[in-house]
C-alpha positions in Angstrom: 172.2 53.2 185.0 170.8 56.0 187.0 168.2 55.3 189.7 165.6 58.1 190.0 163.3 58.3 193.0 160.1 60.3 192.9 158.1 60.8 196.1 154.5 61.9 195.2 152.9 64.3 197.6 149.7 66.3 197.6 151.6 69.6 197.9 155.0 68.7 196.5 156.9 66.1 194.5 160.3 65.4 196.0 162.9 63.6 194.0 166.6 62.6 193.8 169.0 59.9 192.7 169.5 56.6 194.4 172.1 56.6 197.2 173.7 54.0 199.5 174.1 56.2 202.6 173.4 59.7 203.9 173.8 62.6 203.1 172.0 63.1 199.8 170.8 65.9 197.6 167.0 66.2 197.3 164.8 68.5 195.2 161.2 69.3 195.1 158.6 71.1 193.0 155.3 72.5 194.1 152.1 70.9 192.8 150.3 74.2 193.0 152.5 75.5 190.1 150.9 72.8 187.9 147.3 73.0 189.1 147.6 70.3 191.8 147.4 67.2 189.5 147.7 64.6 192.3 145.3 64.4 195.3 147.3 61.9 197.3 145.5 58.8 195.9 144.9 59.4 192.2 146.0 61.6 189.3 143.4 64.2 188.6 145.1 65.9 185.7 147.4 63.6 183.7 148.7 66.2 181.3 149.8 68.4 184.3 151.2 65.4 186.1 153.4 64.6 183.0 154.7 68.1 182.9 155.8 67.7 186.5 157.6 64.5 185.7 159.3 66.2 182.7 160.5 68.9 185.0 162.0 66.4 187.3 164.1 64.8 184.6 165.1 68.2 183.3 166.2 69.3 186.8 168.2 66.1 187.3 169.7 66.5 183.8 169.2 62.9 182.9 167.4 61.1 180.0 164.5 58.9 181.2 165.6 56.1 178.8 168.8 55.9 180.8 167.0 55.4 184.1 165.1 53.1 186.4 162.4 55.0 188.3 161.1 54.2 191.7 157.9 56.1 192.6 156.4 56.3 196.0 152.7 57.0 196.8 151.1 57.8 200.2 149.1 54.6 200.2 149.8 52.0 197.5 147.0 49.5 196.8 147.4 48.0 193.4 146.5 48.3 190.7 144.9 51.4 189.1 147.7 53.9 189.8 150.3 51.2 188.9 148.8 50.8 185.5 148.6 54.5 184.7 152.2 55.1 185.8 153.7 52.0 184.2 152.1 52.8 180.9 153.3 56.4 181.0 156.9 55.6 182.1 157.4 52.7 179.8 155.4 53.7 176.7 156.1 57.5 176.6 159.3 57.9 178.5 160.9 54.5 177.7 162.5 54.1 181.1 164.4 50.9 181.7 162.7 49.9 185.0 159.8 51.0 187.1 158.5 50.3 190.6 155.7 51.8 192.8 156.2 51.7 196.5 154.3 52.6 199.6 155.6 55.8 201.4 155.3 54.5 205.0 157.2 51.3 204.1 160.0 53.4 202.5 160.2 55.5 205.7 161.1 52.2 207.5 163.9 51.7 205.0 165.2 55.1 206.0 165.7 53.8 209.5 167.2 50.5 208.3 164.1 48.3 209.0 161.9 45.9 207.2 159.4 45.1 210.0 157.6 47.5 212.3 154.9 50.0 212.8 155.1 53.3 210.9 153.5 56.4 212.5 153.2 58.9 209.6 152.3 62.4 210.7 150.6 64.6 208.1 149.2 68.1 208.3 145.7 67.0 209.3 146.0 63.2 209.9 148.2 60.5 211.3 148.5 57.2 209.4 149.4 54.0 211.2 150.9 51.4 209.0 152.2 48.0 210.2 154.7 46.4 207.8 156.3 43.0 207.5 159.3 42.1 205.4 159.0 45.3 203.5 155.2 45.0 202.7 152.4 47.1 204.2 149.7 45.2 206.0 146.8 47.0 204.4 143.9 45.5 206.4 145.5 46.9 209.6 146.2 50.5 208.5 144.5 53.1 210.6 144.1 56.8 209.8 143.4 59.4 212.5 142.2 62.9 211.7 143.9 65.5 214.0 143.5 69.1 214.8 146.2 71.6 215.8 145.5 70.9 219.5 145.1 67.1 219.3 145.6 64.8 222.2 148.2 61.9 222.1 145.4 59.5 223.1 143.8 60.1 219.7 146.8 58.4 218.1 147.6 55.7 220.7 144.0 54.4 220.7 144.3 53.8 216.9 147.8 52.3 217.4 146.2 49.8 219.8 143.4 49.0 217.3 146.0 48.4 214.5 148.2 46.2 216.7 145.2 44.2 218.1 144.1 43.4 214.5 147.3 41.4 214.1 148.0 38.1 215.8 149.5 38.5 219.3 152.8 36.7 218.5 153.7 39.6 216.2 153.0 42.4 218.7 156.6 42.5 220.1 158.2 43.1 216.7 155.8 46.0 216.0 156.3 47.7 219.4 160.1 47.4 219.2 160.2 48.9 215.8 158.1 52.0 215.8 159.2 54.5 213.0 157.9 58.0 213.3 157.9 60.0 210.1 156.3 63.0 208.4 156.2 66.7 209.0 156.2 68.6 212.3 153.2 68.2 214.6 153.6 71.7 216.3 154.7 69.6 219.3 158.5 69.2 219.4 158.1 66.6 222.2 155.8 64.4 220.2 158.2 61.4 220.0 158.8 61.3 223.8 155.1 61.7 224.6 154.1 58.9 222.2 156.7 56.6 223.6 155.7 57.4 227.2 152.1 56.8 226.5 152.8 53.5 224.8 154.9 52.3 227.8 151.9 53.1 230.0 149.6 51.0 227.8 152.1 48.1 227.4 153.9 48.1 230.7 155.3 44.6 230.1 156.5 45.2 226.6 159.7 46.7 225.2 158.9 49.9 223.3 161.4 51.5 220.9 160.8 54.4 218.6 162.9 55.6 215.7 163.1 58.3 213.1 165.7 60.0 211.0 167.1 63.2 212.6 164.9 66.3 212.3 167.8 68.3 210.8 167.7 66.0 207.8 164.0 66.8 207.3 161.8 64.0 208.7 159.3 64.8 206.0 161.9 63.4 203.6 161.9 59.9 205.2 160.1 58.2 202.3 162.3 59.8 199.7 165.5 58.8 201.6 164.2 55.3 202.1 163.4 55.1 198.4 166.8 56.3 197.4 168.4 53.7 199.6 166.2 50.9 198.4 166.6 51.7 194.8 170.3 50.8 194.9 170.1 47.9 197.3 171.4 44.7 195.8 168.5 42.6 197.1 166.0 45.0 195.5 167.3 44.8 191.9 165.2 41.7 191.1 162.1 43.6 192.0 162.3 46.2 189.2 159.6 45.8 186.5 161.8 46.0 183.4 160.9 47.5 180.1 161.3 44.2 178.3 159.0 42.4 180.7 156.4 45.1 180.4 156.5 45.0 176.6 156.1 41.2 176.8 153.4 40.9 179.4 151.8 44.4 179.6 149.8 45.1 182.8 149.8 41.4 183.8 153.4 41.9 185.0 152.2 44.3 187.7 150.1 41.6 189.4 153.2 39.3 189.6 155.4 41.9 191.2 152.9 43.5 193.6 151.3 40.3 195.0 152.1 40.2 198.7 154.0 36.9 199.4 152.9 34.7 202.3 156.1 35.4 204.3 155.2 39.1 204.3 151.9 38.5 206.1 151.5 38.7 209.9 
């Protein structure tokens, strides 16, 4: 059964098949060609959104009913988007399985990690997301608006706030697993500057930063992580199956997306 991964963005939808290792073939379609039906947090035009999804399956040359579909969103907080997407994928496309994941967490998977601190660089913002055992710690997420000539301190101050909101015994695992993802910042030395500043702030801590190679397109981190996760043997039990959805309806979402205690800092 095919695993299809769809990475929802404000400007583009990226997509591809599940893979075990690099390299992989990715595709994308521009949201502007369909009237920008997704604003990063919610679907603003469902009909146009559906047309984009139809185009994805057409491009991949695969029937939805033969697939399990993993969708990633910029910030996944159940349950409104889950319910809309699950209803669409199961009732209209008849897919065999569905899962909605948080983009920053998938970016960690692209670097082979389950725990850490994701620094996601966007066009006008930086999102700081702590994660444990593959789950985002939503109460500690920080978002920093940046301009073209931003200072690194704007980001490191928010990193400190995020880390300080989590118990001290967990600080080491965050600082030793910092994953940098997203598009270019107009500063090709961003990674080094960030690590240097964090070493100054935490002189007695080990600091380690990671990120997939720029030549692979760091903006593809979430897609790559989703493609890897979708075929991982330990993830297969996490799929919301068509049978379960038909039996339990939207209640099945609450079971799947409830953060377990072992995933909390």
